[in-house]
N, C-alpha and C positions, 0 to 999 in steps of 0.2 A: 403884359403884366403876368406875373407868376400866379399860379393857382395856390390858394390856401389849402393846406393839408389837413383840414378839419372835416369831420363827418359825424353824423348822428348814428346811433346804434341801428336805427331802421335803415338808413342809407347803406351802412356797412353790410347789413344782412342781404340787401338787394344786390349789391355788387358781388358778394360771395355766392349768392344763388345764381346770378348770371354766369359767373366763372364756372361753377359746378355744372350748369346746364350745357354750356359750350363744350366743356371738356368731356363730360360723360355721355351726352346725347348728340349734339350737333356735329362734333368732330368725328365721332364714331360713325354716324350715318353717312356723312359726306365722304369719309375715307372708304367706306364700303361702295359708294357710288363711283368713286374714282377708280377703284380696283375693277369693278364690273365694266365700266366704260373702257378701261385700258385692255381688258380681255377681248374686246370686240375687234381689235386689230388696229389699223392705221389711226394713230392719235392725231395726226396733223389735220384731218378733216372731221374729227369726232367732236361734235358740239357738246355732248354730254360730258366728255372728258375735260374739255377746255373750261366749261362753265363750273363744274364741280372742283376742278383744280384751283380755279380762281377763288371760289367760295372757301375752299380749305385754307388758302393763304390769308383771306380776310379773317376767318375764325382764329387762325394761329396768331395773327397780328393783335386781335382783340384780347386773346388769352394772355399774350406777353404783356400787353399794356395793363390789364387788370392785375396780374401778379405783381408787377413792379409798383403799381399805384397802391395796392393793398398793403405793401410793405411800409410805405411812408405815411399813410393816413393815421391820424390821431382821433380817437373817439372822444367826443365831448358829451358828457352826461349832465343832466340837470342837477343844479345845486340850489338848495333853498335860499342861499344868499343872492341869487339872481332875481328873486321876486321883486316886482315893481320897476325894474329897469330892463332895457332892451339889450340882450346878449345873444350869443349863438344859440339857436334852438327856439327862440321866442316866436310866438305867433302874434303879429302886430297888426292892429287896425289903425289906419291913418286916414285923415281927411284933409282936403285942401280948402282954400278960401272959396271955391265954387261949390262946395258941398259934395264933391266927388270923393267916394270912400273906397279904400283898397284894404284887403286883408292878405297877409302873406306870412310865411314862416321862413326865418333866416336859417339856411342850411349851407353845407359845403358845395363847392362847384360840381362835384361828381353826382349830386342828387337832384339837379334841376331839370333834367331831361324828362319829357313826357309828363310834367306836372306843373300846371299853371298856378298852383297855390303856394309855390315856394320861390324864394329869391336867393341867389348866391350871396354869401357873405362878402364877396368881392364886388358886388354890384353897388353903384353909387347910392341907391336908396337904402340899402342895408348899412353901408359904411356911415352914412349921415345919421341914421337912427341909433346906432350903437351907443349905449350908455345913457340914453334919454329915458324919461319917465312919462307917465300919463299927463296930458295937458302941455307937454313941452312942444315947442315948435322947432323944426329943423329945415335947413335949406339943402336941396339936392341940385347939384349942377350937372346938367346933361348937355349934349350937343344942341338941343333946342332952347337952352337958356336955364335960368334959375327958377326953381319951383319950391314953394313953401308948403310944408305939411305939418299937421298937428297930430300927435299921438292920442288916440281915444281909448285904446285898450291894449293890454299886454297880457299874454297867457302863455304858459308852458305846457299845455295839455298834451301836445304830441310827444314831448320828451320826458314828462314826469312819469308816465306809465312804464317806461323802460328802464 
């Protein structure tokens, strides 16, 4: 499944900060370490050289990925017309028939890492909730079966401020 090219302003700022840090700090430091290790002589048995050369390739790969990704991402800002319905950027609280409650914010696939409070717009839960209102029921189909959820709250607090 292809990634959706949507992102919040907060998510875009994080990706740009990561790219900036990789380019200005990580890459520079690692390049200096590679040059230092290379100056020690025989590179074939130099663990510092091999490790930092590999790290440099990983940094360069991530920089290339971020640059390409940032070119195609589209920022989605909050609009007052979204109030009362679930759309991109909404923080949604849902409850199932067992009383289990979950709260998540619907964001782009590039924003989900290291944050347990967000869900990608490409996820089954987010797709099923899109366009729904408070007190609406929706069905999520997962590999474990069908699950029914009720929307108890919708808020755009994370995206309104930006």
